[in-house]
C-alpha positions in Angstrom: 0.0 10.4 -25.1 -3.0 9.5 -27.1 -5.8 7.4 -25.6 -4.8 4.8 -27.4 -1.2 4.5 -26.4 -0.7 2.6 -23.6 0.3 3.7 -20.1 3.5 2.6 -18.3 3.2 1.3 -15.0 6.1 1.2 -12.1 5.3 -1.8 -10.0 7.0 -2.6 -6.6 7.3 -5.9 -5.5 6.4 -7.3 -8.5 8.0 -11.2 -8.5 5.5 -12.8 -6.3 1.8 -12.2 -4.8 -0.1 -9.6 -5.6 2.9 -7.5 -7.2 3.1 -10.4 -9.7 -0.9 -10.4 -10.3 -0.4 -6.9 -11.4 1.9 -7.5 -13.9 0.8 -10.4 -15.4 -2.5 -8.5 -15.6 -1.4 -5.2 -17.0 0.8 -7.0 -19.8 -2.5 -9.0 -20.7 -4.6 -5.7 -21.3 -1.5 -4.4 -23.7 0.2 -1.7 -21.2 3.7 -1.6 -20.6 5.3 -2.3 -17.0 8.6 -1.6 -15.8 8.7 -4.7 -13.0 10.6 -4.7 -9.9 12.0 -6.3 -7.7 14.9 -7.6 -5.2 15.9 -10.0 -7.6 15.7 -9.6 -11.1 16.0 -13.3 -11.5 12.9 -13.7 -9.8 11.1 -11.5 -12.4 12.6 -13.1 -15.4 11.8 -16.4 -14.1 8.2 -15.2 -13.5 7.7 -12.9 -16.5 10.4 -13.5 -19.3 12.6 -11.5 -21.2 12.6 -8.0 -20.8 10.4 -6.5 -24.1 8.6 -4.1 -25.6 5.9 -3.8 -22.8 8.5 -4.9 -19.8 11.4 -3.8 -18.3 12.1 -6.0 -15.0 14.7 -4.4 -12.9 16.5 -5.2 -9.7 15.2 -2.6 -6.9 14.9 -3.0 -2.6 12.6 -0.1 -2.1 14.6 0.7 1.1 18.3 1.8 -0.8 17.0 5.5 -1.8 20.1 5.4 -4.2 18.9 2.6 -6.1 15.3 3.3 -6.0 16.5 7.4 -8.1 18.5 4.5 -10.5 15.1 2.7 -11.1 13.4 5.6 -11.8 15.7 7.0 -14.2 15.9 3.7 -15.8 12.2 3.4 -16.5 12.2 7.1 -17.9 15.4 6.4 -20.1 13.5 2.9 -21.6 9.5 4.4 -22.0 9.9 8.5 -21.6 7.3 8.7 -19.1 5.8 6.9 -15.3 1.9 7.1 -15.9 1.3 5.0 -13.0 3.0 4.2 -9.6 1.6 1.0 -7.8 3.9 0.6 -4.3 3.1 -3.0 -3.7 6.4 -3.8 -2.0 6.2 -5.1 1.6 5.2 -7.7 4.1 3.9 -8.0 7.6 5.3 -8.7 11.1 2.3 -10.1 12.8 3.7 -10.1 16.2 2.3 -9.5 19.9 4.4 -5.5 20.8 5.9 -6.8 23.2 7.5 -9.7 21.1 8.8 -7.7 18.8 12.3 -5.8 19.3 13.0 -2.1 18.1 14.8 -3.6 15.6 11.8 -5.4 14.2 9.4 -2.2 14.1 12.5 -0.1 12.3 12.7 -3.0 9.6 8.9 -3.0 9.3 8.9 1.0 8.8 12.2 1.0 6.7 9.9 -1.3 3.7 6.3 -0.5 4.5 6.6 3.0 5.2 10.3 4.9 4.0 10.2 2.8 0.8 6.9 3.4 -0.4 8.1 7.0 0.5 11.2 6.6 -1.3 9.7 5.5 -4.7 6.9 7.8 -4.5 9.8 11.3 -4.1 11.6 9.3 -7.2 8.4 9.1 -9.6 6.4 12.3 -8.2 9.0 14.9 -10.6 7.8 12.9 -13.3 4.4 12.6 -12.9 4.9 16.9 -12.3 6.4 17.4 -15.4 3.7 15.4 -17.3 0.5 17.3 -15.2 -0.3 13.5 -15.1 -0.1 10.4 -12.8 -1.8 7.8 -10.8 -0.5 6.6 -7.3 -1.4 3.3 -6.1 -0.3 3.4 -2.3 -1.0 -0.6 -1.1 -2.1 -0.4 2.6 -3.8 -3.0 3.9 -7.6 -3.0 5.6 -5.3 -3.3 8.7 -4.5 0.6 7.3 -7.6 1.7 8.8 -8.8 -1.3 11.6 -6.2 -2.6 14.1 -6.2 -5.6 15.4 -4.0 -8.0 18.0 -0.6 -8.8 16.7 -0.5 -5.9 14.2 1.2 -3.3 16.6 3.4 -3.1 14.1 2.6 -4.1 10.9 -1.1 -2.1 11.2 1.3 1.1 12.5 2.9 1.3 9.7 0.1 0.9 7.3 -1.4 3.6 9.3 1.6 5.9 8.3 0.9 4.7 4.7 -2.6 5.9 4.9 -1.6 9.1 6.3 0.6 10.2 3.7 -1.1 9.3 0.9 -4.1 11.1 2.1 -1.6 14.4 2.6 -0.4 13.4 -0.8 -3.2 13.4 -2.9 -4.0 16.8 -1.6 -0.9 18.3 -2.2 -0.3 16.7 -6.1 -4.0 17.0 -7.5 -3.2 20.6 -8.8 -0.5 18.8 -10.8 -3.4 16.5 -12.4 -1.8 13.7 -10.3 -4.6 11.6 -7.9 -3.3 9.3 -5.3 -5.4 6.2 -4.4 -5.0 4.1 -0.9 -5.7 0.7 -1.7 -7.1 -1.2 1.2 -7.0 -5.4 0.7 -8.9 -7.7 2.8 -7.2 -11.5 2.8 -6.3 -12.1 -0.6 -4.5 -15.8 -1.9 -0.9 -14.6 -1.8 1.8 -15.8 -0.1 1.8 -12.5 2.2 1.1 -15.4 4.8 3.2 -18.0 4.0 6.5 -18.3 6.3 8.8 -16.8 3.3 6.8 -13.4 3.4 5.4 -12.6 6.8 7.2 -12.5 10.2 6.3 -13.2 14.0 7.8 -12.3 17.1 11.5 -13.0 17.7 11.1 -12.2 21.6 8.9 -14.9 23.0 7.3 -14.2 26.6 5.3 -16.9 28.4 2.3 -14.5 29.4 1.8 -14.3 25.4 2.5 -18.1 24.7 -1.2 -19.2 24.6 -2.5 -15.4 22.7 0.4 -15.5 20.5 0.0 -19.3 18.8 -3.6 -18.7 18.6 -3.0 -16.0 16.2 -0.2 -17.7 14.3 -2.5 -20.7 14.2 -5.0 -18.3 12.8 -3.1 -17.5 9.9 -1.9 -20.2 9.2 -5.1 -21.5 8.5 -5.8 -18.8 6.8 -2.5 -19.0 4.2 -3.8 -20.4 0.7 -7.3 -20.1 2.0 -8.2 -16.3 1.2 -10.9 -15.5 -0.5 -9.6 -12.2 -2.3 -8.7 -13.1 -6.4 -5.5 -11.0 -6.7 -6.2 -10.9 -10.8 -9.9 -9.5 -9.9 -7.8 -6.9 -7.6 -5.5 -6.0 -10.3 -8.3 -6.0 -13.0 -9.7 -3.7 -10.6 -6.7 -1.2 -10.4 -7.2 -0.6 -14.1 -10.8 0.4 -13.5 -9.5 3.1 -10.9 -6.8 4.2 -13.4 -9.2 4.7 -15.9 -11.7 6.7 -13.6 -11.5 10.5 -14.4 -12.1 11.0 -10.2 -10.7 7.9 -8.6 -11.3 7.5 -4.9 -8.6 8.6 -2.5 -9.5 5.2 -0.6 -10.3 1.7 -2.1 -10.9 -1.4 -0.1 -10.7 -4.6 -1.7 -12.8 -8.0 -0.5 -16.3 -8.3 0.8 -14.0 -9.0 4.5 -12.4 -5.4 3.8 -16.1 -4.0 3.3 -17.5 -5.6 6.3 -14.4 -4.4 8.4 -14.2 -1.1 7.1 -18.0 -0.3 7.7 -18.1 -1.8 11.0 -14.9 0.5 12.0 -17.3 4.0 10.7 -19.8 2.5 12.7 -17.6 2.0 15.7 -16.2 5.8 15.1 -19.7 7.2 15.2 -20.9 5.6 18.2 -17.7 6.2 19.9 -18.2 10.3 19.1 -21.6 10.3 19.6 -20.9 8.6 23.1 -18.3 11.3 24.1 -19.3 14.0 21.9 -20.4 16.4 24.8 -17.2 16.1 26.8 -15.4 16.2 23.4 -17.5 19.8 23.1 -16.3 20.7 26.7 -12.6 21.4 25.9 -13.2 24.5 23.9 -11.9 27.9 25.9 -14.4 30.5 26.1 -12.4 32.8 23.5 -14.7 33.3 20.1 -13.5 30.0 17.9 -13.8 30.7 14.1 -13.9 27.5 12.0 -12.1 27.7 8.4 -14.8 26.3 6.2 -13.2 23.4 4.0 -9.9 23.3 6.2 -8.3 20.2 6.5 -5.9 22.4 9.4 -5.8 20.3 12.6 -4.0 20.4 16.4 
């Protein structure tokens, strides 16, 4: 692949919101795009008929066989996949006790296992090429937890741990994995068609749950983040020789991540002596640069 050849991007959750902005921006930039979503009709409505630059595919990321078929269709059409954008997902913004085990499983099936299915299917293509970029769309909620984020943030924390580890496994093959941590962006993420709230109301949480829902409702369509600018930033990151493992998007995300770093440092310092006191009397040898734990 020469530097003048358009790259092939595989984008999930592409029919609306951030995914749709990414696809439009890529097409405007002259790239080739495999756009996927649960309903192909929504893709053709958004982007028009397939062309030399566009392949639209119906895809439910929770269906592993369908994922494999979509990746095969993409490589049959374009011969390669240069960039994967794992964007499909939704938010269950429930107080934990007001959610159910089924709510938690559904959140993980899409946000975590669906992302893993797509990554697992695309990696052999990228390994064979000895090149590739993976953007796993997490959230600032993947590094900062908060009330009503018990299910959503848990799923995004899982994406972060998966992606950070994956980045080390695939680096020898010329593949870079980057976690994308958006703050609040002006999409339909907080609309009733996307977001889910508690399905098991509890009187003790009524005031808290109502206040949280009112907060999110007031933010919907009033978010500061511009999806097109985020999409343009992904192109910049895809062009970077050494892209970051984590990249946060938006000034709100910058502030929240910085506050989390400061909080971690303060807590580490406050309890440093107690942490160090748990070592045994036996000789301890720390491996330089080791990422082992436990």
